[in-house]
N, C-alpha and C positions, 0 to 999 in steps of 0.2 A: 688705944688700939685702933679706934676709928680713924684718927688723924693719920696714923702710920699707913693704914690701908688706902686712904685717899691720896696720900703722898706717893705711894707706890703706883697707884693707877695713873696719877698725873705724870710720873716719871716714864712709865711705859708708853703713854700717849705721846709724850714729848719725843721719846726715842723713835716711835713709829713715824711721826710727822717729820722728824729730822731726816730719817732714811728716805721718805717720800720726796722731800725737797732735794736731797742729794741725787736721787735717781733722775729727777726732772732736769737738774743742772747738768748731770752726767751725759744725758742723751742729747742735749742741745750744744754742748761744747764741741769745738773743733776736735775731732778724734785724735789728731796727731799730738795735741797738747797733753793727752792722757796716755800716750804711747800705744794707741790702737790703730790698726790699719784694717778697716772693714773689707776692703776690696781683696786683700791678700790673706785675710783672716790671721793676722799677726799681732802679737802684743810685745812691745818693747819696754823694758823697765829702765828708767833713767832717773837721775836726781830731779830733773825738772818735772817729769811726769808724776813722780811720787809726791813732790811738793805741791803741785796743782791739785792732785787727788786729795791730799791731806787738808789743804786749805778749803777745798770744796766741802769736805766733811765738816770742818770747823764752822764755816759760815752757815751751812745748812742747819746744824744743831743750834747755832746762835739764833738763827731766825725762828726756829721752833721754840726755843727758850723765851724769846721776846714775846711771841704770841701767847704762850701759857702764862707768863708772868703778868702780861697786860690784862688778860682775861680774869686772872685771879685778883688783881688789884682794883679793877673797875667793874661795876655791876652791869653797866650797859652792854648788851650783847652786840658784839661787833664782828661776828664770824664772817658775815658776807663781805666785809671790807678786806679782811685778811685773805678771803677766797679770791677776791679781785687781784690782790697783790701776787698771790701764788699762781694765778692764771696768766700773768704777764710774761711772755717769752723773752722780751728784750733784756730785762734785768738778768736773767739766767744765761741768755745767749752771749752777752758781752763779758761775762765773767770768764774770760778765756785765757788769762795769764796770771802769773804770780803777783804782779804789782796790783792789779785790779782786785784780786781776792784779799790781799793784805789790807787794802783800803776799805773794802766792804767789811772785813772783820773788825777793823778799828772803829768804824762807825757803829756797828752792832754792839760792841763793847760799851761805847758811849751811851747808846739807847738803854742798855741794861743798867748802867750806872744811874741814868735818869729815873728808871723805874724802881730800882731797889734802894737808892740812897735816901735815908730818912733824916739825915742831918741837915745842916745849913746848906744853902745853895752854893757856897764858895767852892766846894769840891766839884760840883757839877759844872760850874763856870770854868774852872781850870781844865777839867777834862774836855769841855767843849772847845776851848782854845787849842789844846793839843790835837784834838780830832781834826779841826779845820786846818791847822798848820800842816799836819802829816798828809792830809788828803791832797792838798795842792802841791806839797813838796814832792810827793811820789807821783802824782798825776795832775799836772797843771790844768788839763782840760776839765777836771772835776769842778773847777771854779764856776763853770756854767751850769752844773747839774747838782752834784752831791752837796756842795756848799750850801746852796739855797734849800735843799731838802733838809739838811741838818738844822739850819736856822728855823725852818718851819717846825721841826720836831721840838726844838727848845723854846722858840718864841710863842707858838700857838698854845703850848701847854701851860704857859705862864703869862698869857696875854693880859689878864687883869692886873698883874703885878707890874708888868713892863710898859704897857701902853700909856701914852700921855704923860710920861714922867721923864725928866732929864736923864735919870739913871738908865732908863730903857734905851733912849737915843744914843747915849754915850757907849752903852754896852754893845749895841748893834754896830756902831762905828769901830769899836775895838775888835769885834769879831771879824769884820771885813779886813781890818789891818792884819790880823793873824793869818787870814787866808792869803792876803797879798804878800805877807812875809814868806809864806811857803812857796809862792810863785817865784819871788826874787831869789831865795836860796836855792831853788831848783835850777834856775838859770845859771847862777854862780857856780854851784857844785858841778853841774853837768858839763860846763865848759872848762872847768879848771881841775876837777878831781877825776882822774882817769878811772879809779876804782868805782866811783859812783856811777859814772857813765856806763861802764861795763856791766854793773849790776842791773841798771834799769833796762838796758838794751837786751841783756841775756834773759832776765826774769820776765820780760814782756815778749820774748821770742823774736826779738829784733824788729818788731812792728810798732815800736814806741811812737814814731812820728808818722805812721801810716795814715793815709787819707782815704777812708772807705765810705762810700755813700750808697744809700738805697732809699728810694721813695716809699718802699713798702713799710718801712718803720712808722711813717706818719699815719698810714692807714690803720695800724693797730691802735693808735691813740684816739681815734674818732669815738668809739663807744664810751670810753672813760671820760672824754671831754664833754660829750652830751650829758652823761650822768652828772658830771661836775657842774655844768651850767644849770641843770634843773635843780640840783641840791642847793647850790649857793644863791640862786635866784630866790628860792623859798627862804633861805637863811636871811637874805637881805631884807625881806619883807617883815620878818619877825624880830630879828635881833636889834640891838642898839646900833643906830646907823653909823656912828663913828667907828665902832668896833668892827662892824660888817665891812665897811669900806677898807679898813686897814687889812683885814683878812683877805678879802677878794683882791685888793690891790697887790698884795704880796704874792698871791697865787698867780696872778696875771704876769707880774714881774718875773716869776720863776719860769713861766712858759716863754716869755720874751728872751730870757737868757739862754734857754735851750735852743731857740731859733738862731740866736747869735753864735752859740757854740757849734751848731751844725754848719753854719756858714763858714766858720773859721777852721773847724777841726773835723767835720764830717760826722759819721755815725757814732763815733766813740763818745761824743758829748751827750748822747741821748739816753744815757743810763736811766734817768728818772722820768722819762716821758709819761709812763702809765702809773707812776708811784705818787706823783704830786697830790692828786685829788684824794685818794684813800688815806694817805699819810697825814694830809692836812686835817681831814675829818677825825682821824684817830687822835691826833694831837689836841684837837679841840675837846674831844671826849676826856682826854687826860687833864685838860684844864677845867673840866666840869662845866662846860658851856651848856646851859639848860636847854637852849633852843636846838642845838645839834643833837643832844641826847633825846629830845622829844621827836625830832625828825627820824632818828634811827629807829626808835620804837615803832613809828608808823611804817617804816620800811620792813621791819621784822614782822609786823602784823600782816602786811601784804604778802610777804614770802610765805608765812604760815598758812594764810588763806588760799594762796595760789601756788602751792608747792610745785606742781607739775610744770606750770608755766615758768616759774622761776628757774627750775632745773633746766628746762629746755633753753631758756635765754642764756643761761650760764654756759651750757654745753655748746650752743651756737657761737658764743663769743670765743670760747676756748678753741673750737675747730677753726674758726676764722683766723685767729692769730697764728695757729700752727701752720695752716695752709699758706698764709702770707709769708711766714718767716722761714719755712723749712729750707728754702733755697736762696734766700736773699742775702746771707752774710757768708758763712762758711759752708759751702755745699757739702763738705765732707763730715758734717756732724752726724751723729748716729741716728737722730730722728729722721734725717732725709732718706735713710734706708728703710725706715719703718712705715712711712706714709707716702 
């Protein structure tokens, strides 16, 4: 009876969190993508607007599910890291078309497989390859962002198993090949298969190759970058040096790839700007890194002892990101009418 009651409470909490995430994504997305015209107070129902709304709901509940499954599986309290992820406006703002939402949902399904799969790693490795291939096949520019984020999720959670071994190196090379295969097949199919080209351009609202830039995006990454530098500087001092260098080096590489992606593709490559640091830490928690878990406990103690200061800092970060982002990408998003 007690277990059923707890499961019911968890389900309700997951449902509420999913609805909150959906509401956040809903107000940041370009209003025309969901069939809303705030200026004329009109709502238009179409196949594309229904598809975007449904995918927004799916990805929102998948995110909520990932959070609760992670918290149930690992004892370390990581609520503040998920709070940082949910405070990031970029990830929600750029989920503005069907292709991007499909890719996000595929990656979230992979994360759930990682968290729930209790069998051998073969199924997880196969699902990782499929995830990487589909990501670059549907969105080539995800090679600069999501690919490295997915590799962080998988690699950091199994770093003790993969690092320093030939199998780990070969696996990494094979995963890069899977990503490259998606890129190649995208180019082949896009130029030779009219139906595929039509699907991508229509499902992305004909902005598949758009080049949109905004320096405001980089400003939202400064607080997370400062936190990441402080956290991993402490991690480097305490952890095994070889492991710490590998972790920090890959995080730096991920940021370098984002910069390259921005240079070649503009803002659409910056999906993961504010996700790299918190996701890297969460993945290390999943890998039961004792030094990361110890540092998180200290942060939680600080938050508990300085709750008002912590809330004020979080609110200031949230307000800063909204203020910077509300008019920097799609000026017709709903939040621009609210603030």
